[in-house]
N, C-alpha and C positions, 0 to 999 in steps of 0.2 A: 571802629567803623561807625559811621553816622547812620542812624536808623531812618530809612525812607520808606514810605508806605504807598501801596496802590490800593485804593478803596474800590472794591468791586460791588456795584449795586447803585440803584437810584431811588430807593425807598426812603422812608422817614429816618430809619437808623443811620443809613449811609449819609444822608444830609446832615444829621446832627453830629456824627463823627467828623465829617469834613469841616463843619463849622467850629467844632472844638479844636481841631488841629489848626485851623486858620487863626483862631484867637490866640493860640500859643506859639504860632510861627513854626509849627512842625511841618517838615517837608512831606508832601504827598501829591499824588495825582489820582484821578478817578476814571473808572471805566464803567459804562452802562450798556447792557445788551441792546436796549431800545434805540440807542443813538450812535453806538460805536461798533466798528467791525472787529472780527476776531484778530485780524492782522494788527489793528491798533492796540489790542490787549497785549500781544507779544512785545510790541514796541515799548509800551508803558512799563512793563515788567522789567525791562532791561536795567532801569535805573534804581529799582526798588530792592529793599532787603526783606520786607515783610508784606504779605498780602492780607488785607482785611476783607474776608469773604462775607459780605452782608447781603445775602440773597435768602430766599425762603429755605427753611430747613429741608424740605422735601426735594428741593432742586440741587442741593449741594453734591450728592453722589454723582448725578449725571453731569454736572458742570465739571467736576474733577476728571471724569472719564473723557469729556470732550476737550479738555485743556490740560492734559497730564503734565505739561512742562511747568505749570505753576508750582508743582511739588518741589521744584528746585529752590523755592523760597520758603521762608517761615510763614505758614498759613494760620491765621487766627479766625475762628468763627465765633458767633455770639449767641448761639442757641442755648437757652436755659434748660431745655429738656433732653437734648440729644448729644451724643458723643460721636466723633468721626475719627477713625484711625489715622494717625499721622498729623492731625490738626490740633492746635491749642485752643481750648475753650475758655472764653471770658464773657460772662454775662453781665451787662450793665443793668443793675436793678433800678429801672426808671421807666416811666411812661413817656414815650416820645410822640408829641403832638405835631401839628402842622407848623406852629410857631417855634422858631429857634430860641434857645435859652441864653442867659448871660453866663459868663465864665464861672461865676460863683456857684451856679447850679451844676454845671458839668463837673467841676472839681469835687463836689460833695457826693456824686453818685457812687454807691458801693459797687465794686467790681467783684463778682463771685467767680472764682477761677476753678476749673476742673483740675484736680490733682493729676499729674502726669510725669512720666519718666523721660519725656521727650527733651532733648537738649535745648536750652534756651526757652523753656516754657513757663518759667516764673514770670509773674506780672512785671517785675522790674526789668526783666530781660526783654519782654515783648513791648513794653511801653515805658522806656527809661525816663521820658520827660513828663509823665503824668504822676500826680500826687494824690490820686483817689484812695479812699479807704479800700483795703483788699481783704477778701475772705476766700477760703478754699473749701471745696466739698469733693467727695469722690464721684466718679461717673455713675455709681450705683445710686447715689443720693439725688442725682439731678432730676429724674422724673417727679419725685415727690416734692422736691424744692420748687420746681416750676409750677406744679399743681397748686401749691400754697400761694405762690405769687399771682397766678391767674385768679384764684378764688378771692384774694384780697383786693385785687384791682379790677379785673375785667368783670367778674360776677357782680361786684358791688355797682359797677357802672350800669350793668343791665337792669339790676334792681332799681336804681335811680331813674332809669329811662321809663320803666313800667310805672313807677310811682308818680313821676312827673306827668306822664300821659293820663293817668287816672285823675290827678288833680285838675288838669286842663279839661277833661271830659265833664267835670263838675262845674265848669264855668269859672274856675279860678286860675290865675296865672301861675305857671310852673315856678316862676322866680320866688314865690313866697317860701319855697323850700330851701333856697340857697343859704340863708343865714343859719338855719337849723343844721344843714349838712356841714357847713364850715365849722360850726361850733362842736358838732358831734365828733368830727375827725380830729379836731384840735384836742378835745377832751381825751380821746383814746391815745393820741400821741403822748400827752402829758401824764395820763393816769393809768393807762393800760386797761385791764379788765374791770377795774373799779369804776370806769367811766360809764358803763352800761346803765341805762335808765329804762323806764317804761314797763309795760305789763309782764314781759318775759323775765326781766330782772327781779321784779317783786313777786313773781309767781301768782299774778292776778288772773286766775283761770277764767273768771267771768268776762273780763275784757278781752282776753285772748280768743275765747269762743265767739264773742261778738265780732271781733276783727275777722275771724275765719268765715263767719256767715256772710259778712259784707264782701269778702273777696271770692265767694263761691264761684267756681267756673273760670276764674282768671288764673294766669300763670303764677301770680304771686301767692295764691292759696297754698299750693303744694310746697313752695319754698318756705313760707311762714310756718306751716304745720310741722315740717321736718325739723327746722331749726329750733322751734319752741319745744318740740318733743325731746330732742337730744340735749338741749341746754338744761332742761329740768331733770334729766336723768344722770346716771353716773358717768355719762360720756361728755360731761361739760368740759370745755377746753381748759387746759392749764395755762398759767402765765407763760408767755413765750420766753425763750432764752436766746442769747446771741449765738450766731454761728461761730464756730471756732476759727480764729484768725490763722 
């Protein structure tokens, strides 16, 4: 049986999946609550074998109650933190921005799948035409896994926003940080924990204290203080290990 998808949703992830499918010539149609009727959803589901439910995590239970007939299809959700009975969970580990990506980027995205006893829930069953790297975790591991993802990506974005705003408030262009940030990330990707430099890495308490005084009363003060404290203690992070395939 040929796999045909109905992509439900109109957000960034839905747009990126639709583009990925289009680049590979995978058959799909798309439904969005904002522009399509409930009747049209039923019509679009007629031709599909799989439903890619790409709406907010909190909206999934209510959507399933409102449209129970979609359970006749294989339903895939992409929440990294939550599990839903009867649905297959596949989390694409990537940041999805406004701009669409080239095929080489989509193919390289790690797909972290929730282990399940549901028939046809293996990645190769859900997406037989995709060649992404695939990893699996239990549903009990998902909240911690997602928290680490958010910390690595979203929290660092917020720290960069605060830091850039601070630089600009001093009369300097925020762009002067860009080269430093690119190199810092590249160093971590290539060297892991050995890439860390600066006062925290060398336990330069005099400079750390000066930094904290300079940040007093700002959101970054508490973040800096806690990270410096824990990194210099026995709670220093250990070198990461790959998820089990």
